[in-house]
N, C-alpha and C positions, 0 to 999 in steps of 0.2 A: 854765255858760250859756255857749252860742259868742255870744258880743253883737253878733258880727257880721253876725245875723240874729231874728226876730221868730221863735218859735217856740211852737204848746203844750203845756206843758207833756207831762211824758211818764205813762204806764202802762208799763212795761215789759212787753211782751209778746212771745211767741215767730212770729217771721212764718212763713209760707205763700206759696208765688209760686209759680204756675203759667199754663197758657194754652191755650192753642190754636187754633180760629176761631168770629168772631158775623159775621154777615150785615155786608155795606156800608154806610156811615150811606146817607142820603138827603138828594144838600142842602136839598131847604126841608121841615125837620121841620120835625111842632108840637110838637114834647119840650120844656117849657120846660125850660132848663139855670139850675143852680143862677148867683146873683148875685156875679161875684166882683169887686166895687164892695168885697165887704163881709169884712175880716177873716177872719175867721169858717171862709172857706173857701179857705184858703191855708195849705198845711204848712208852709211856709219862703218867707219873700220877704228880700231886703238889707234889716241897719238902716238908713236914711237916713246916718246921723250913719257908718258906716263905712266903708270906702276902697274908693271902686270900682272894679269892673275894667274892664278893656274890650271882655267881650264879655262876655250873655249864657248858661246854661242855662237852660232848661226842663227838667223831669226830671217825668214822671208815671209812679209805681210800680206795680207788680204787682199780681197779685190776690192776695189780703189774708187773705179768708172763711173761716172758720172751719170754715163751716157751708156744706161743698160745694152745699150744695141750692138754697142764698140766689138767686133771682136779682138781686137790686142790694142793694148796700153801703146800710147804715144809720147816713148821719153820724149820727142821733140818740145815735147807740150813742156814749160815750165810748172805751171798749174797740174801736171799730173804725177811729174816728181814730187813739189811740195808736198804733193796729198801722198803718195809713200814718206816721207818726211816726218810726219806728221802720226801718222800712223806709227811707226821706231820709235820716233820721241813721249807716246803713250805707253806702247806695250816695253821696253825697253827695260824700265825702274823694275819689273819681276825678275830680268835679270844681273844688273849689270854692278849688283857689288856682293857678285857672288863668281861674274864670268865674265870674258873680254867682250864685248858685244859686233859682231859682222854682220853687218845686212847688205846685202846686194839688190841693186832697181833689176827687176825682168820683166820681160813683157808678156803682164800676165793677160789672159783675157778677160771680160767683158764677162755680165752675169748669163745672161741668156746663149753667150756661147760656153761654159758652165755648164749650167741643165741644160741642156740639148734637149731630154725625155728619151735619149738612145740611138737619135739619129742628129748626126751635124753637117751641116755645109760643107765644101770643099775648103774653103774662108775658116771657118769655124777646126776645119780639122787642124788646117797647117794654123792656128791661134794657139790651137790647143800644143805642139807638138814644138813652138814656137819657146811657149813660156815655161815647158819643161826645159828646155835643150838650154836654156837661158840659166833656170834653178840648177841642172847638173854641171854646166861650164864656172859657174859662179863656186859650185861647192869646191871644183875643183882643183879650180886656182885658188881656192881661200887651202885645201890640204897640204899640195905643194908652197908654196908662198910667207900661207901667215904659220900657219897651225905650228910652226915647229917642233913636232911630238906632242905637244899637249891633248890629254882628253879633253873630250867637246859636248856640247849639247845640242841637239836639235829643236829648234821652235818655229813658229808660228800662229795661223791663225788662217778657216775659213778656207781659201782658196789655196794662200802662204800651206798648210796643213798639208793640202791634198799633194802639191809640188811635193812637200818631207815624207810623206808616205810613198809619195814616186819612187822617189832616192834612196831609199832603205831594203824597197822594192828589187830596185835597178843595182842596186852595191852596195846594200852592205851581209851580201852572202860571202865579203871578206870576213876572216875571222879577225885581222886585223882589227879594221875597222871599227865589228863588231864589239872589240878589249876596245877602243876608246870611246868610246862611246859612255858618258857618263846617262846618260836618259834621252827622251823625246817626247816634247811638249806639241804637237799634233792637235790642237785644242778647240775642237769648236767646228771638225771634219768629222765623218763614219770610219773605224778603221773597223772593220765584221769580223765575227766567226768565219764567217767562211775565207778572208783572209788568212787570218793568225794558221788555219790549217795547211791551206795553199804554201803559207811565206812562214820559215822557220824561223829568219832573222827580225820575224814582227812577234815579242813578248809583250803580250798587257803588261804592265802596275795591276802589284795584288795589295800592294800597300803603302806606307810611306818612305819607305826608305831601300826600299832593291831598287837595282839598277840593269843599264844597257836594255829599257821597258819603255812602251810607251804608255804615256799619260794624253789620255781622254775623253772629253763629256760635253753633251748637248745641253742648254742649260733651255728651258720651257717655263711658263706657269703650269701651276693641276689641272688648269681647263683656256681650250684654247680657241676662236674663230673661225680654222681650220685647219689644211694640212698644213706640217711643221715640214718642209721642202728641206730642209738640209739632213735633215734624218734621215740615210738610205739603208733599206735591210739591213739586219744581225751588228744592226753599230754595237760594239762595248761601250764602256764607258766605267769612271771609277766617281767618287764624289772626290771633291778637294779640297771636303771642311774635313773630314773626316778620314778620309785616304781608303774606305773599307766600299766593297765592289756590288755587297749586297742591298739592301736596301735600308739599313737602318737609316735612322733620320737623325740629322747632324743637326743642331738648333742653332737656334741666331750667334746663340753666348759663346759655339765655337767659330763664330768668321772674325776672323780679328780685322775687319777692315777691307768694306771697297772701296774703290778710288775710282773718280769722276773725272773726265778727261773735258777741256777747253782746248781745240788744236794745237794741241802737243806737251800742254800744260796741267794742272792739278786745278782741277775747280771746287772738288769736292773730299772730305775723305767719311764716311760713314763706318762706327765701330758697329758691330752686332749687327747690320746690315740685314742680312737673309738665312735661314733655315734651308737645310736642303737635304732631300734624299734620290734614290736613283729608282725609278720605276721601270716594267718596261710596257713600252705599250705597241702595240702592231709587230711584236715580236722582236724592237728594235730598243735597248738601254736609252734613259733619258734620264736629267737630271732634274729635278722638281726642285723650282727655284717659291718659297711658299707664299714669299711677304712681298715683292716688288708690285706696284700696281699694272699691270697689264697699258692700260691704257698710257703713261706716263713714260714706261722701259720698253716698249717695240719699236717695230718701226716698220711700220703700217704699208710706208711707200716700197716697201719689198715684199715686209712677209703675215703671217695671219696676228691677232693679235693675241700677246700670249708667248711667243718669241723669242727669245730673249736671246738668240744668236748673238747680233753684237756687242752684248754686255757677257759673254762667256769670261774675258777677262777679268770687267770689272767689279762686278757683282763680289766675285772670291781674290783680286792679285796681294792683299796680304799672307791670305795661306799661300797662294801659288809661291810667292816672295818666298817666305820662308819654306817652301817645299826644296824649293830648289838650292838655297843652303843648305841643310840636311839633307838632300840627297846627294848630291857633292860631297861633303865631308862621308858619307859612309862610299862613296865609290874610291875615295881618296885613302883614305882607311883600310879598306878592300884589297885596294893595289898597291898602298904601303909607297903612294906618292904623296 
């Protein structure tokens, strides 16, 4: 076990990640969040005896429920907790060489509670509020008890990225928080042009080294068998291979390596795995990965063939890892830390 972190024991299980849209949070919520002073409500926190890095990362896991119809994640179920652990073990490698990793449990919503199609049952609405209130309470507890004035990165995937976006909309009107943000990586969830216009604290990345910005994209094949339900109207994106926001093609030679995992452990590393380019599809920006076989890398039980949502991290793992380090170094130099 990695002695740099406190981590609950694993029951190695396959993860399913997905996410679409839920209602916005209410500012004064009556929903009771988890108590984040309890160690049992954290997937991972750094070991106090380990060498501390100059920055932290606050990470929220994606939708993990194997029952697509469940409204709210049951944290009394050991299998549900273990799926969260597996996901954190899978994606922490992008961040952990640069930042101290903090990852809370939160009572996320199930897939169909996320999708909603614009309407939700009362139970689904409550589940969405609980998920956000947990995420918010965990982040505020982290700031007050763990952060100790350090700059930080926000990160997630899918539903976890949605909760990160909600936190930024809700809390990052505060200039002090904005100033401490190295960057946010809410990968695999839509940040839209409409939201950028409405919320000044949401700033899109335009290159490799800008800070205080949002890095996100949706990965898919050139052709799909159906709709990509993950991509919402007006979605923005950046290419994680060349860090451009136009359609400039990045060849597979620019891909430093895909990393694939099984049950939280690396199963394979593939250099020069795929090239990629941004394209506009139905008014939204998507990232086209042109090499992966859709029959192999899609998740047909969840999405149309050619939707690579569950591989948003994996296909570009080493490029993301390098960018986290470079962007953090740029922040530290810029701010004299």
